[in-house]
Jmol script that loads the backbone (N, CA, C; Angstrom):
load data "model"
ATOM      1  N   MET A   1      10.737   3.968 -13.744  1.00  0.00           N
ATOM      2  CA  MET A   1       9.879   2.918 -13.237  1.00  0.00           C
ATOM      3  C   MET A   1       8.519   3.526 -12.973  1.00  0.00           C
ATOM      4  N   GLY A   2       8.415   4.746 -12.492  1.00  0.00           N
ATOM      5  CA  GLY A   2       7.171   5.371 -12.176  1.00  0.00           C
ATOM      6  C   GLY A   2       6.241   5.552 -13.371  1.00  0.00           C
ATOM      7  N   LEU A   3       6.852   5.937 -14.500  1.00  0.00           N
ATOM      8  CA  LEU A   3       6.029   6.069 -15.758  1.00  0.00           C
ATOM      9  C   LEU A   3       5.456   4.783 -16.221  1.00  0.00           C
ATOM     10  N   LEU A   4       6.324   3.728 -16.213  1.00  0.00           N
ATOM     11  CA  LEU A   4       5.827   2.433 -16.607  1.00  0.00           C
ATOM     12  C   LEU A   4       4.697   1.905 -15.677  1.00  0.00           C
ATOM     13  N   LYS A   5       4.892   2.142 -14.401  1.00  0.00           N
ATOM     14  CA  LYS A   5       3.865   1.756 -13.441  1.00  0.00           C
ATOM     15  C   LYS A   5       2.559   2.444 -13.723  1.00  0.00           C
ATOM     16  N   ASN A   6       2.672   3.794 -13.985  1.00  0.00           N
ATOM     17  CA  ASN A   6       1.446   4.560 -14.319  1.00  0.00           C
ATOM     18  C   ASN A   6       0.789   4.063 -15.562  1.00  0.00           C
ATOM     19  N   LEU A   7       1.518   3.790 -16.575  1.00  0.00           N
ATOM     20  CA  LEU A   7       0.950   3.293 -17.821  1.00  0.00           C
ATOM     21  C   LEU A   7       0.302   1.956 -17.629  1.00  0.00           C
ATOM     22  N   LEU A   8       0.938   1.065 -16.899  1.00  0.00           N
ATOM     23  CA  LEU A   8       0.316  -0.222 -16.700  1.00  0.00           C
ATOM     24  C   LEU A   8      -0.950  -0.199 -15.797  1.00  0.00           C
ATOM     25  N   LEU A   9      -0.948   0.740 -14.879  1.00  0.00           N
ATOM     26  CA  LEU A   9      -2.066   0.766 -13.971  1.00  0.00           C
ATOM     27  C   LEU A   9      -3.182   1.710 -14.545  1.00  0.00           C
ATOM     28  N   ALA A  10      -2.927   2.484 -15.568  1.00  0.00           N
ATOM     29  CA  ALA A  10      -3.945   3.423 -16.087  1.00  0.00           C
ATOM     30  C   ALA A  10      -5.351   2.792 -16.334  1.00  0.00           C
ATOM     31  N   PRO A  11      -5.398   1.601 -16.957  1.00  0.00           N
ATOM     32  CA  PRO A  11      -6.746   1.017 -17.225  1.00  0.00           C
ATOM     33  C   PRO A  11      -7.526   0.776 -15.883  1.00  0.00           C
ATOM     34  N   VAL A  12      -6.856   0.670 -14.777  1.00  0.00           N
ATOM     35  CA  VAL A  12      -7.477   0.436 -13.534  1.00  0.00           C
ATOM     36  C   VAL A  12      -7.671   1.699 -12.758  1.00  0.00           C
ATOM     37  N   MET A  13      -6.672   2.591 -12.768  1.00  0.00           N
ATOM     38  CA  MET A  13      -6.804   3.827 -12.010  1.00  0.00           C
ATOM     39  C   MET A  13      -7.721   4.863 -12.577  1.00  0.00           C
ATOM     40  N   VAL A  14      -7.761   5.012 -13.868  1.00  0.00           N
ATOM     41  CA  VAL A  14      -8.591   6.040 -14.537  1.00  0.00           C
ATOM     42  C   VAL A  14     -10.077   5.766 -14.168  1.00  0.00           C
ATOM     43  N   PRO A  15     -10.635   4.567 -14.369  1.00  0.00           N
ATOM     44  CA  PRO A  15     -11.973   4.314 -13.964  1.00  0.00           C
ATOM     45  C   PRO A  15     -12.214   4.535 -12.415  1.00  0.00           C
ATOM     46  N   ALA A  16     -11.216   4.153 -11.616  1.00  0.00           N
ATOM     47  CA  ALA A  16     -11.351   4.336 -10.220  1.00  0.00           C
ATOM     48  C   ALA A  16     -11.470   5.801  -9.803  1.00  0.00           C
ATOM     49  N   GLY A  17     -10.684   6.642 -10.564  1.00  0.00           N
ATOM     50  CA  GLY A  17     -10.749   8.063 -10.304  1.00  0.00           C
ATOM     51  C   GLY A  17     -12.114   8.651 -10.711  1.00  0.00           C
ATOM     52  N   GLY A  18     -12.616   8.125 -11.862  1.00  0.00           N
ATOM     53  CA  GLY A  18     -13.926   8.552 -12.262  1.00  0.00           C
ATOM     54  C   GLY A  18     -14.995   8.083 -11.311  1.00  0.00           C
ATOM     55  N   LEU A  19     -14.825   6.969 -10.739  1.00  0.00           N
ATOM     56  CA  LEU A  19     -15.837   6.475  -9.798  1.00  0.00           C
ATOM     57  C   LEU A  19     -15.820   7.351  -8.472  1.00  0.00           C
ATOM     58  N   LYS A  20     -14.643   7.733  -8.084  1.00  0.00           N
ATOM     59  CA  LYS A  20     -14.479   8.549  -6.874  1.00  0.00           C
ATOM     60  C   LYS A  20     -15.108   9.903  -7.166  1.00  0.00           C
ATOM     61  N   PHE A  21     -15.076  10.430  -8.404  1.00  0.00           N
ATOM     62  CA  PHE A  21     -15.670  11.657  -8.704  1.00  0.00           C
ATOM     63  C   PHE A  21     -17.181  11.560  -8.607  1.00  0.00           C
ATOM     64  N   VAL A  22     -17.734  10.486  -9.284  1.00  0.00           N
ATOM     65  CA  VAL A  22     -19.175  10.272  -9.254  1.00  0.00           C
ATOM     66  C   VAL A  22     -19.683  10.101  -7.787  1.00  0.00           C
ATOM     67  N   LEU A  23     -19.019   9.376  -7.028  1.00  0.00           N
ATOM     68  CA  LEU A  23     -19.425   9.103  -5.620  1.00  0.00           C
ATOM     69  C   LEU A  23     -19.365  10.435  -4.810  1.00  0.00           C
ATOM     70  N   ALA A  24     -18.394  11.263  -5.116  1.00  0.00           N
ATOM     71  CA  ALA A  24     -18.293  12.475  -4.399  1.00  0.00           C
ATOM     72  C   ALA A  24     -19.510  13.477  -4.854  1.00  0.00           C
ATOM     73  N   GLU A  25     -19.838  13.391  -6.119  1.00  0.00           N
ATOM     74  CA  GLU A  25     -20.971  14.217  -6.596  1.00  0.00           C
ATOM     75  C   GLU A  25     -22.281  13.741  -5.958  1.00  0.00           C
ATOM     76  N   ILE A  26     -22.429  12.401  -5.881  1.00  0.00           N
ATOM     77  CA  ILE A  26     -23.621  11.854  -5.214  1.00  0.00           C
ATOM     78  C   ILE A  26     -23.736  12.279  -3.760  1.00  0.00           C
ATOM     79  N   ARG A  27     -22.603  12.218  -3.048  1.00  0.00           N
ATOM     80  CA  ARG A  27     -22.554  12.605  -1.678  1.00  0.00           C
ATOM     81  C   ARG A  27     -22.925  14.072  -1.496  1.00  0.00           C
ATOM     82  N   ASP A  28     -22.330  14.968  -2.355  1.00  0.00           N
ATOM     83  CA  ASP A  28     -22.608  16.360  -2.278  1.00  0.00           C
ATOM     84  C   ASP A  28     -24.070  16.671  -2.600  1.00  0.00           C
ATOM     85  N   ALA A  29     -24.672  15.992  -3.578  1.00  0.00           N
ATOM     86  CA  ALA A  29     -26.063  16.170  -3.871  1.00  0.00           C
ATOM     87  C   ALA A  29     -26.980  15.766  -2.759  1.00  0.00           C
ATOM     88  N   ALA A  30     -26.663  14.608  -2.087  1.00  0.00           N
ATOM     89  CA  ALA A  30     -27.427  14.133  -0.971  1.00  0.00           C
ATOM     90  C   ALA A  30     -27.285  15.118   0.150  1.00  0.00           C
ATOM     91  N   ASP A  31     -26.080  15.586   0.413  1.00  0.00           N
ATOM     92  CA  ASP A  31     -25.915  16.575   1.498  1.00  0.00           C
ATOM     93  C   ASP A  31     -26.669  17.864   1.270  1.00  0.00           C
ATOM     94  N   ARG A  32     -26.715  18.311   0.029  1.00  0.00           N
ATOM     95  CA  ARG A  32     -27.534  19.542  -0.253  1.00  0.00           C
ATOM     96  C   ARG A  32     -28.966  19.318  -0.021  1.00  0.00           C
ATOM     97  N   GLU A  33     -29.426  18.132  -0.447  1.00  0.00           N
ATOM     98  CA  GLU A  33     -30.914  17.805  -0.304  1.00  0.00           C
ATOM     99  C   GLU A  33     -31.270  17.649   1.183  1.00  0.00           C
ATOM    100  N   LEU A  34     -30.393  17.020   1.937  1.00  0.00           N
ATOM    101  CA  LEU A  34     -30.700  16.753   3.360  1.00  0.00           C
ATOM    102  C   LEU A  34     -30.615  17.969   4.189  1.00  0.00           C
ATOM    103  N   ASN A  35     -29.790  18.979   3.794  1.00  0.00           N
ATOM    104  CA  ASN A  35     -29.514  20.154   4.582  1.00  0.00           C
ATOM    105  C   ASN A  35     -29.994  21.437   4.007  1.00  0.00           C
ATOM    106  N   ASP A  36     -31.009  21.310   3.092  1.00  0.00           N
ATOM    107  CA  ASP A  36     -31.605  22.506   2.490  1.00  0.00           C
ATOM    108  C   ASP A  36     -32.873  22.909   3.274  1.00  0.00           C
ATOM    109  N   PRO A  37     -32.825  24.080   3.884  1.00  0.00           N
ATOM    110  CA  PRO A  37     -34.036  24.530   4.680  1.00  0.00           C
ATOM    111  C   PRO A  37     -35.321  24.491   3.910  1.00  0.00           C
ATOM    112  N   GLN A  38     -35.271  24.804   2.607  1.00  0.00           N
ATOM    113  CA  GLN A  38     -36.488  24.805   1.849  1.00  0.00           C
ATOM    114  C   GLN A  38     -37.117  23.387   1.739  1.00  0.00           C
ATOM    115  N   VAL A  39     -36.249  22.410   1.671  1.00  0.00           N
ATOM    116  CA  VAL A  39     -36.765  21.004   1.638  1.00  0.00           C
ATOM    117  C   VAL A  39     -37.437  20.651   2.942  1.00  0.00           C
ATOM    118  N   ILE A  40     -36.866  21.093   4.016  1.00  0.00           N
ATOM    119  CA  ILE A  40     -37.455  20.799   5.314  1.00  0.00           C
ATOM    120  C   ILE A  40     -38.801  21.577   5.515  1.00  0.00           C
ATOM    121  N   ARG A  41     -38.780  22.745   5.065  1.00  0.00           N
ATOM    122  CA  ARG A  41     -40.116  23.539   5.096  1.00  0.00           C
ATOM    123  C   ARG A  41     -41.159  22.902   4.252  1.00  0.00           C
ATOM    124  N   ARG A  42     -40.786  22.412   3.103  1.00  0.00           N
ATOM    125  CA  ARG A  42     -41.735  21.715   2.244  1.00  0.00           C
ATOM    126  C   ARG A  42     -42.232  20.448   2.895  1.00  0.00           C
ATOM    127  N   GLU A  43     -41.302  19.740   3.572  1.00  0.00           N
ATOM    128  CA  GLU A  43     -41.744  18.514   4.302  1.00  0.00           C
ATOM    129  C   GLU A  43     -42.691  18.843   5.386  1.00  0.00           C
ATOM    130  N   MET A  44     -42.538  19.999   6.064  1.00  0.00           N
ATOM    131  CA  MET A  44     -43.458  20.468   7.113  1.00  0.00           C
ATOM    132  C   MET A  44     -44.804  20.715   6.568  1.00  0.00           C
ATOM    133  N   LEU A  45     -44.825  21.325   5.401  1.00  0.00           N
ATOM    134  CA  LEU A  45     -46.112  21.659   4.738  1.00  0.00           C
ATOM    135  C   LEU A  45     -46.847  20.323   4.348  1.00  0.00           C
ATOM    136  N   GLU A  46     -46.119  19.407   3.858  1.00  0.00           N
ATOM    137  CA  GLU A  46     -46.620  18.097   3.509  1.00  0.00           C
ATOM    138  C   GLU A  46     -47.158  17.351   4.730  1.00  0.00           C
ATOM    139  N   LEU A  47     -46.401  17.494   5.861  1.00  0.00           N
ATOM    140  CA  LEU A  47     -46.861  16.898   7.072  1.00  0.00           C
ATOM    141  C   LEU A  47     -48.165  17.453   7.595  1.00  0.00           C
ATOM    142  N   GLN A  48     -48.258  18.799   7.469  1.00  0.00           N
ATOM    143  CA  GLN A  48     -49.494  19.501   7.883  1.00  0.00           C
ATOM    144  C   GLN A  48     -50.710  19.039   7.018  1.00  0.00           C
ATOM    145  N   GLY A  49     -50.399  18.919   5.726  1.00  0.00           N
ATOM    146  CA  GLY A  49     -51.447  18.457   4.795  1.00  0.00           C
ATOM    147  C   GLY A  49     -51.944  17.064   5.098  1.00  0.00           C
ATOM    148  N   ARG A  50     -50.960  16.189   5.550  1.00  0.00           N
ATOM    149  CA  ARG A  50     -51.414  14.824   5.948  1.00  0.00           C
ATOM    150  C   ARG A  50     -52.257  14.857   7.194  1.00  0.00           C
ATOM    151  N   LEU A  51     -51.902  15.740   8.115  1.00  0.00           N
ATOM    152  CA  LEU A  51     -52.678  15.851   9.335  1.00  0.00           C
ATOM    153  C   LEU A  51     -54.098  16.318   9.024  1.00  0.00           C
ATOM    154  N   GLU A  52     -54.162  17.373   8.213  1.00  0.00           N
ATOM    155  CA  GLU A  52     -55.488  17.891   7.855  1.00  0.00           C
ATOM    156  C   GLU A  52     -56.349  16.866   7.071  1.00  0.00           C
ATOM    157  N   ALA A  53     -55.695  15.989   6.286  1.00  0.00           N
ATOM    158  CA  ALA A  53     -56.398  15.003   5.518  1.00  0.00           C
ATOM    159  C   ALA A  53     -56.795  13.841   6.398  1.00  0.00           C
ATOM    160  N   GLY A  54     -56.292  13.805   7.637  1.00  0.00           N
ATOM    161  CA  GLY A  54     -56.610  12.657   8.523  1.00  0.00           C
ATOM    162  C   GLY A  54     -55.779  11.439   8.275  1.00  0.00           C
ATOM    163  N   LEU A  55     -54.701  11.591   7.587  1.00  0.00           N
ATOM    164  CA  LEU A  55     -53.755  10.488   7.284  1.00  0.00           C
ATOM    165  C   LEU A  55     -52.804  10.089   8.494  1.00  0.00           C
ATOM    166  N   ILE A  56     -52.665  11.073   9.337  1.00  0.00           N
ATOM    167  CA  ILE A  56     -51.807  10.837  10.583  1.00  0.00           C
ATOM    168  C   ILE A  56     -52.478  11.375  11.749  1.00  0.00           C
ATOM    169  N   THR A  57     -52.078  10.957  12.928  1.00  0.00           N
ATOM    170  CA  THR A  57     -52.721  11.473  14.182  1.00  0.00           C
ATOM    171  C   THR A  57     -52.019  12.724  14.661  1.00  0.00           C
ATOM    172  N   GLU A  58     -52.581  13.394  15.616  1.00  0.00           N
ATOM    173  CA  GLU A  58     -51.916  14.594  16.157  1.00  0.00           C
ATOM    174  C   GLU A  58     -50.624  14.257  16.781  1.00  0.00           C
ATOM    175  N   ASP A  59     -50.558  13.095  17.525  1.00  0.00           N
ATOM    176  CA  ASP A  59     -49.264  12.711  18.146  1.00  0.00           C
ATOM    177  C   ASP A  59     -48.178  12.433  17.098  1.00  0.00           C
ATOM    178  N   GLU A  60     -48.540  11.769  16.006  1.00  0.00           N
ATOM    179  CA  GLU A  60     -47.591  11.505  14.925  1.00  0.00           C
ATOM    180  C   GLU A  60     -47.134  12.830  14.325  1.00  0.00           C
ATOM    181  N   TYR A  61     -48.041  13.804  14.171  1.00  0.00           N
ATOM    182  CA  TYR A  61     -47.732  15.064  13.536  1.00  0.00           C
ATOM    183  C   TYR A  61     -46.709  15.796  14.550  1.00  0.00           C
ATOM    184  N   ASP A  62     -47.048  15.826  15.807  1.00  0.00           N
ATOM    185  CA  ASP A  62     -46.183  16.461  16.851  1.00  0.00           C
ATOM    186  C   ASP A  62     -44.782  15.872  16.836  1.00  0.00           C
ATOM    187  N   SER A  63     -44.681  14.632  16.770  1.00  0.00           N
ATOM    188  CA  SER A  63     -43.402  13.908  16.786  1.00  0.00           C
ATOM    189  C   SER A  63     -42.529  14.247  15.532  1.00  0.00           C
ATOM    190  N   ALA A  64     -43.214  14.165  14.338  1.00  0.00           N
ATOM    191  CA  ALA A  64     -42.506  14.429  13.143  1.00  0.00           C
ATOM    192  C   ALA A  64     -42.187  15.922  13.024  1.00  0.00           C
ATOM    193  N   GLU A  65     -43.015  16.805  13.495  1.00  0.00           N
ATOM    194  CA  GLU A  65     -42.779  18.278  13.495  1.00  0.00           C
ATOM    195  C   GLU A  65     -41.590  18.560  14.384  1.00  0.00           C
ATOM    196  N   THR A  66     -41.539  17.953  15.529  1.00  0.00           N
ATOM    197  CA  THR A  66     -40.359  18.205  16.430  1.00  0.00           C
ATOM    198  C   THR A  66     -39.064  17.785  15.805  1.00  0.00           C
ATOM    199  N   GLU A  67     -39.069  16.695  15.136  1.00  0.00           N
ATOM    200  CA  GLU A  67     -37.858  16.205  14.410  1.00  0.00           C
ATOM    201  C   GLU A  67     -37.456  17.195  13.307  1.00  0.00           C
ATOM    202  N   LEU A  68     -38.397  17.631  12.593  1.00  0.00           N
ATOM    203  CA  LEU A  68     -38.103  18.516  11.429  1.00  0.00           C
ATOM    204  C   LEU A  68     -37.640  19.868  11.965  1.00  0.00           C
ATOM    205  N   LEU A  69     -38.253  20.376  12.983  1.00  0.00           N
ATOM    206  CA  LEU A  69     -37.790  21.682  13.508  1.00  0.00           C
ATOM    207  C   LEU A  69     -36.441  21.535  14.150  1.00  0.00           C
ATOM    208  N   ALA A  70     -36.125  20.436  14.797  1.00  0.00           N
ATOM    209  CA  ALA A  70     -34.775  20.256  15.377  1.00  0.00           C
ATOM    210  C   ALA A  70     -33.734  20.194  14.255  1.00  0.00           C
ATOM    211  N   HIS A  71     -34.066  19.577  13.210  1.00  0.00           N
ATOM    212  CA  HIS A  71     -33.135  19.506  11.965  1.00  0.00           C
ATOM    213  C   HIS A  71     -32.977  20.878  11.378  1.00  0.00           C
ATOM    214  N   LEU A  72     -34.106  21.633  11.235  1.00  0.00           N
ATOM    215  CA  LEU A  72     -33.981  22.932  10.659  1.00  0.00           C
ATOM    216  C   LEU A  72     -33.141  23.824  11.611  1.00  0.00           C
ATOM    217  N   ASN A  73     -33.390  23.760  12.910  1.00  0.00           N
ATOM    218  CA  ASN A  73     -32.581  24.580  13.860  1.00  0.00           C
ATOM    219  C   ASN A  73     -31.069  24.217  13.741  1.00  0.00           C
ATOM    220  N   ALA A  74     -30.780  22.978  13.613  1.00  0.00           N
ATOM    221  CA  ALA A  74     -29.360  22.480  13.512  1.00  0.00           C
ATOM    222  C   ALA A  74     -28.679  23.068  12.271  1.00  0.00           C
ATOM    223  N   ILE A  75     -29.454  23.033  11.183  1.00  0.00           N
ATOM    224  CA  ILE A  75     -28.912  23.543   9.996  1.00  0.00           C
ATOM    225  C   ILE A  75     -28.751  25.039  10.041  1.00  0.00           C
ATOM    226  N   THR A  76     -29.725  25.736  10.571  1.00  0.00           N
ATOM    227  CA  THR A  76     -29.603  27.190  10.721  1.00  0.00           C
ATOM    228  C   THR A  76     -28.466  27.571  11.648  1.00  0.00           C
ATOM    229  N   ASN A  77     -28.276  26.868  12.789  1.00  0.00           N
ATOM    230  CA  ASN A  77     -27.170  27.141  13.615  1.00  0.00           C
ATOM    231  C   ASN A  77     -25.808  26.843  13.012  1.00  0.00           C
ATOM    232  N   GLU A  78     -25.749  25.797  12.221  1.00  0.00           N
ATOM    233  CA  GLU A  78     -24.492  25.437  11.519  1.00  0.00           C
ATOM    234  C   GLU A  78     -24.097  26.471  10.455  1.00  0.00           C
ATOM    235  N   ARG A  79     -25.112  27.006   9.796  1.00  0.00           N
ATOM    236  CA  ARG A  79     -24.842  27.934   8.808  1.00  0.00           C
ATOM    237  C   ARG A  79     -24.484  29.356   9.367  1.00  0.00           C
ATOM    238  N   SER A  80     -24.902  29.608  10.519  1.00  0.00           N
ATOM    239  CA  SER A  80     -24.619  30.994  11.147  1.00  0.00           C
ATOM    240  C   SER A  80     -23.152  31.048  11.662  1.00  0.00           C
ATOM    241  N   TRP A  81     -22.436  29.896  11.689  1.00  0.00           N
ATOM    242  CA  TRP A  81     -21.073  29.948  12.124  1.00  0.00           C
ATOM    243  C   TRP A  81     -20.328  30.656  11.076  1.00  0.00           C
TER     244      TRP A  81
END
end "model"
wireframe off; spacefill off
backbone 0.3
color backbone group
């Protein structure tokens, strides 16, 4: 009965398995992007450039920089385990 069930459900299960794989790949790529120290450092440089160009205020810069540094420290601490 198991073989017959697998054959009958194959048209549904195979695409579902492929979808799980694709979703897992997307999740992993997003995780790498969000937790890459180089990406955060690049964001900090962009932030500094926006401050120097007068696109943001000093307070906005300080707030965003604090968030980015906290995120970078969290990543660094997590990786040191």
